[in-house]
C-alpha positions in Angstrom: 16.7 5.7 -8.1 20.4 5.8 -7.6 20.7 4.4 -11.2 18.9 7.3 -13.0 22.2 8.6 -14.3 22.7 5.3 -16.1 19.8 5.9 -18.4 20.4 9.4 -19.9 18.8 8.4 -23.2 15.4 8.3 -21.5 15.6 11.9 -20.3 18.1 13.9 -22.3 16.5 17.0 -23.8 13.1 16.0 -22.2 10.5 17.8 -20.1 10.0 15.5 -17.2 6.9 15.1 -15.0 7.5 13.2 -11.7 4.9 11.3 -9.7 6.5 11.3 -6.3 6.4 12.1 -2.6 8.6 12.4 0.5 9.9 8.8 0.2 11.9 9.5 -3.1 15.4 9.9 -1.7 18.5 8.2 -2.9 21.3 6.7 -0.8 23.1 10.1 -0.9 20.1 11.9 0.6 19.0 13.6 -2.6 15.3 13.8 -3.5 14.4 12.7 -7.0 13.4 16.2 -8.0 16.8 17.5 -7.2 18.4 14.6 -9.1 16.6 15.4 -12.2 17.0 19.1 -11.9 20.8 18.6 -11.8 20.8 16.5 -15.0 22.1 18.3 -18.0 19.4 19.0 -20.6 16.6 17.8 -18.4 13.7 20.1 -17.3 11.3 19.2 -14.5 8.0 20.8 -15.7 5.5 19.1 -13.4 5.2 17.2 -10.1 2.3 14.9 -9.2 1.4 13.9 -5.6 -0.5 10.7 -4.5 -2.7 10.1 -1.4 -1.1 11.9 1.7 0.3 14.6 -0.7 3.7 15.1 -2.2 5.1 15.7 1.3 3.3 12.7 2.9 1.6 14.8 5.6 -2.1 14.5 4.7 -4.3 12.0 6.6 -5.6 8.9 5.0 -8.5 9.6 2.7 -8.0 13.4 2.8 -8.4 15.0 -0.6 -5.3 16.9 -1.6 -5.2 20.2 -3.5 -2.9 21.1 -6.4 -0.4 23.9 -5.8 3.0 25.3 -7.0 6.3 24.4 -5.3 7.5 27.7 -3.8 11.1 26.7 -4.0 11.3 25.2 -7.5 8.5 27.1 -9.1 7.0 23.9 -10.6 3.3 23.1 -10.5 2.3 20.2 -8.2 -0.8 18.4 -9.4 -2.8 16.4 -7.0 -3.7 12.8 -8.0 -5.8 12.4 -4.9 -8.3 15.2 -5.1 -10.5 16.3 -8.0 -9.0 13.6 -10.1 -6.9 10.5 -9.5 -5.6 10.4 -13.1 -3.4 13.0 -14.9 -5.5 15.0 -17.3 -4.3 16.0 -20.8 -3.8 19.5 -19.6 -1.6 18.4 -16.7 0.6 16.5 -19.2 0.7 19.2 -22.0 4.2 20.3 -20.9 5.5 16.8 -20.2 7.5 14.6 -22.5 8.1 11.7 -20.2 6.4 10.6 -16.9 8.5 9.2 -14.1 7.1 7.3 -11.0 9.2 7.2 -7.8 7.3 6.3 -4.6 8.0 3.7 -1.9 5.2 1.1 -1.7 4.2 -1.1 1.3 3.3 -4.4 -0.5 -0.4 -4.6 0.2 -3.2 -4.6 -2.5 -5.2 -1.9 -0.8 -2.3 0.6 -0.5 -3.3 3.3 -3.0 0.1 4.4 -4.5 0.1 1.5 -7.0 -3.2 2.7 -8.4 -1.9 6.2 -8.7 0.8 4.6 -10.8 -1.7 2.5 -12.8 -3.9 5.5 -13.7 -0.9 7.6 -14.6 0.2 4.7 -16.9 -3.2 4.9 -18.6 -2.9 8.6 -19.1 0.6 8.2 -20.5 -0.6 5.5 -23.0 -3.5 7.8 -24.1 -1.3 10.8 -24.5 1.6 8.9 -26.1 4.0 9.7 -23.3 6.8 7.3 -22.2 6.5 6.1 -18.6 9.5 5.3 -16.4 9.3 3.5 -13.1 12.2 3.9 -10.7 11.9 0.7 -8.8 12.1 0.3 -5.0 12.1 -2.7 -2.8 8.9 -4.4 -1.5 9.5 -3.7 2.2 7.8 -6.9 3.4 9.7 -9.1 0.9 9.1 -10.5 -2.5 8.6 -14.2 -1.7 5.4 -14.5 0.4 2.0 -14.2 -1.3 -1.2 -14.3 0.6 -5.0 -13.8 0.3 -7.8 -14.0 -2.2 -7.7 -12.3 -5.6 -9.9 -9.2 -5.8 -13.2 -9.9 -7.4 -14.1 -7.5 -10.3 -17.3 -6.1 -8.7 -15.2 -4.9 -5.7 -12.7 -2.9 -7.8 -12.1 0.6 -6.3 -9.1 2.8 -5.7 -8.1 0.5 -2.8 -8.0 -2.4 -5.2 -8.4 -2.3 -9.0 -7.0 -5.6 -10.3 -7.1 -9.3 -9.5 -4.0 -9.5 -7.3 -3.8 -11.0 -3.8 -3.8 -8.9 -0.6 -0.1 -9.5 -0.3 1.3 -9.7 -3.8 5.1 -9.9 -3.1 6.0 -7.7 -6.1 7.9 -4.4 -6.5 6.2 -1.4 -8.1 8.2 -2.0 -11.2 7.1 -5.6 -11.5 3.5 -4.5 -10.9 3.7 -1.9 -13.6 4.8 -4.6 -16.1 2.0 -6.8 -14.9 -0.7 -4.1 -15.1 0.3 -3.3 -18.6 1.2 -6.8 -19.8 -2.1 -8.3 -18.6 -4.1 -5.7 -20.4 -5.7 -4.4 -17.1 -5.3 -0.7 -18.0 -8.4 1.0 -19.5 -9.0 -0.2 -23.0 -5.9 -2.4 -22.7 -3.6 0.6 -23.0 0.1 -0.1 -22.9 2.4 2.9 -22.5 6.0 2.8 -23.6 7.2 1.4 -20.3 10.7 1.3 -18.8 11.6 0.0 -15.4 14.9 1.2 -13.9 15.6 -1.9 -11.9 17.0 -2.2 -8.4 20.6 -3.3 -7.9 21.4 -6.2 -5.6 17.9 -6.7 -4.2 16.8 -10.3 -3.7 13.2 -11.5 -3.2 13.8 -12.9 0.3 14.9 -9.5 1.6 12.8 -7.4 3.9 13.5 -3.7 4.0 15.7 -3.9 7.1 18.0 -6.3 5.2 18.7 -3.8 2.4 20.8 -1.3 4.3 18.4 1.5 3.2 16.9 4.0 5.5 13.2 3.4 6.1 11.2 6.5 5.4 7.6 6.1 6.6 5.6 5.9 3.3 2.4 7.3 4.9 1.6 8.8 8.3 0.4 5.6 9.8 3.1 3.3 8.6 5.9 4.7 10.8 8.1 1.6 10.6 8.6 -1.9 9.2 6.8 -3.4 12.2 3.5 -1.6 11.2 4.1 -2.5 7.5 4.4 -6.2 8.5 1.0 -6.4 10.1 -0.8 -3.9 7.9 -2.1 -6.4 5.3 -4.3 -7.9 8.0 -5.1 -5.4 10.7 -6.0 -2.8 8.1 -9.3 -4.8 7.9 -10.3 -3.2 11.2 -10.9 0.0 9.2 -14.0 -1.7 7.9 -15.4 -2.1 11.5 -15.9 0.0 14.6 -12.7 -1.5 16.1 -9.7 0.7 16.4 -6.8 -0.3 14.2 -4.3 1.6 16.4 -4.5 4.9 14.7 -3.9 7.7 17.3 -1.1 5.6 18.9 2.6 5.2 18.3 2.0 1.7 16.9 -0.8 1.8 14.3 -1.9 -1.6 12.9 0.2 -3.3 15.5 -2.7 -2.9 17.9 -6.4 -3.3 17.7 -9.1 -2.8 20.3 -12.2 -1.1 21.5 -13.7 0.1 24.8 -15.9 -2.9 24.9 -13.2 -5.5 24.3 -11.6 -7.6 27.1 -8.1 -7.9 25.9 -7.2 -10.9 28.0 -10.2 -12.9 26.7 -9.8 -12.1 23.0 -6.1 -12.9 23.2 -6.8 -16.2 24.8 -9.2 -17.0 22.0 -6.8 -16.0 19.3 -3.7 -17.6 20.8 -5.7 -20.9 21.0 -5.7 -20.9 17.2 -1.9 -21.3 17.1 -1.6 -19.0 14.1 1.9 -19.2 12.7 4.5 -16.6 13.6 2.4 -14.4 15.9 1.4 -14.1 19.6 -1.5 -11.8 20.6 -0.7 -10.0 23.9 -3.5 -8.3 25.8 -3.2 -4.5 26.2 -5.0 -1.3 26.9 -4.4 1.8 24.7 -6.0 5.2 24.4 -6.2 6.7 20.9 -5.5 10.4 20.9 -5.7 13.1 18.2 -2.5 13.0 16.2 -2.5 15.9 13.7 -1.2 14.8 10.3 -1.8 11.1 11.1 -5.2 10.8 12.7 -6.9 13.9 14.0 -10.1 12.0 14.9 -9.2 8.4 15.6 -11.8 5.8 16.5 -12.6 5.9 20.3 -10.5 9.0 20.8 -9.5 9.6 24.4 -11.2 6.4 25.5 -9.2 3.4 26.9 -9.5 0.4 24.6 -9.0 -3.2 25.5 -7.5 -5.3 22.8 -4.3 -6.9 21.5 -0.8 -6.2 20.4 0.5 -8.5 17.6 3.9 -9.7 18.6 5.3 -11.2 15.4 7.7 -14.0 16.4 8.6 -15.2 12.9 7.8 -12.9 10.0 8.6 -15.6 7.5 5.8 -17.8 8.9 3.4 -15.0 9.8 0.3 -14.6 7.7 -1.0 -11.1 8.3 -4.2 -11.4 6.3 -5.2 -14.6 7.9 -4.4 -13.2 11.3 -6.5 -10.1 10.5 -9.5 -12.1 9.4 -9.3 -14.2 12.6 -9.0 -11.1 14.8 -12.1 -9.6 13.2 -13.9 -12.9 13.6 -13.0 -13.2 17.3 -14.2 -9.7 18.0 -17.5 -10.4 16.2 -18.2 -13.7 17.8 -17.5 -12.3 21.3 -19.2 -9.0 20.8 -21.8 -9.3 18.1 -23.9 -6.5 19.5 -21.0 -4.1 19.8 -19.1 -4.6 16.6 -20.6 -2.7 13.7 -19.6 -3.2 10.1 -18.6 -0.5 7.6 -19.8 -3.0 5.0 -18.7 -1.3 1.8 -15.3 -0.5 3.1 -14.7 -3.9 4.7 -15.7 -5.8 1.5 -13.6 -3.6 -0.8 -10.5 -4.1 1.4 -11.1 -7.8 1.2 -12.0 -7.7 -2.4 -14.9 -10.0 -1.7 -18.0 -10.3 0.4 -17.2 -13.9 1.4 -15.0 -13.0 4.4 -17.6 -10.9 6.1 -20.4 -13.3 5.2 -18.4 -16.3 6.5 -17.8 -14.4 9.8 -21.4 -13.5 10.2 -22.5 -17.0 9.5 -20.0 -18.5 12.0 -18.4 -20.4 9.2 -15.0 -22.1 9.0 -12.5 -19.4 8.2 -9.5 -21.7 7.6 -11.5 -23.6 5.0 -12.2 -20.2 3.3 -8.6 -19.3 3.4 -7.6 -22.8 2.0 -10.1 -22.3 -0.8 -7.9 -19.5 -2.1 -4.9 -21.8 -2.6 -5.6 -22.5 -6.3 -6.0 -18.8 -7.3 -2.8 -17.9 -5.4 -0.9 -20.6 -7.3 -2.4 -19.3 -10.6 -1.3 -15.8 -9.6 2.2 -17.0 -8.8 2.4 -18.6 -12.2 1.0 -15.6 -14.0 3.4 -13.1 -12.3 6.6 -15.1 -13.2 7.1 -13.4 -16.5 7.0 -10.0 -14.9 9.5 -10.6 -12.1 12.8 -8.8 -12.3 14.6 -10.3 -9.4 15.5 -13.7 -8.1 
């Protein structure tokens, strides 16, 4: 977003609506709202907040109310409450919609669908849509996981992309529009303000930028790295580490023997990761997880120590972790079936685990669709 001033023709004389949150700072420490308010001839007339709210302080899944910014006297419309999509009334005083939010790089992270639905609204209302691009924090080279099957489309996965897509939000916006995935094939007048000097191989800690936690339970790059896999624990009665300082880096439950499950997982020799047995106690953490699973109960489990993040396959590791827990404790692990399947974008993962099937064969069966996706995404990529 440091390059906004290089595109004055997009905003001069316009009333601007900004879809944003607490991550939208530039390298000078200015928030995007202040950047636009300082631009000559530009008026900020509306702000729009995603899941976790415009300040990033609401817990996952909590509905967010609309409000008015007390300092800037600008209405803040929630896109994670009564509606996930801007209404015509919300856009009546907006000439151009701008999106500036830091993503995590996983299919089931909701910010990219806030963007997609806002793009639909922009197309329907004839409003230009501008994406201020930001890096994919877990890199732009590695792609992993099955494509989402259409019958599992929800707000944690709307389109046929892999769990780890390896794209920036700007590239995804081009793909969502270019592939005709928006409702009725809508295509807004889209502009992506590209990153400068970002390369696909770069992880966030190689950019020189300050990491701002994009949501309450992604406090650092270490949690973002394992998130595409251990997030699957949300669809079970196993703790995914919420209520601890290391969400998604840990998993466990009161009925798990950490040493035994780690021995089982380490015997698989999964690339780039070692499972270390641990005991942790989830506690109420206001603003992040006020009622975590197994609150105030010691949980045996594992800490994922990533030894080579270029080799590490978080989704595969997450699937195997769920499988190990189920095979060892079938009478204790309960499924939150709908949520687990919508995170996976398929029922085949859960069904294979329950049947005691070969998970690596299942993972290998996705190779063709991943290659098809890689080929399809090429024309939307903005960076080498």
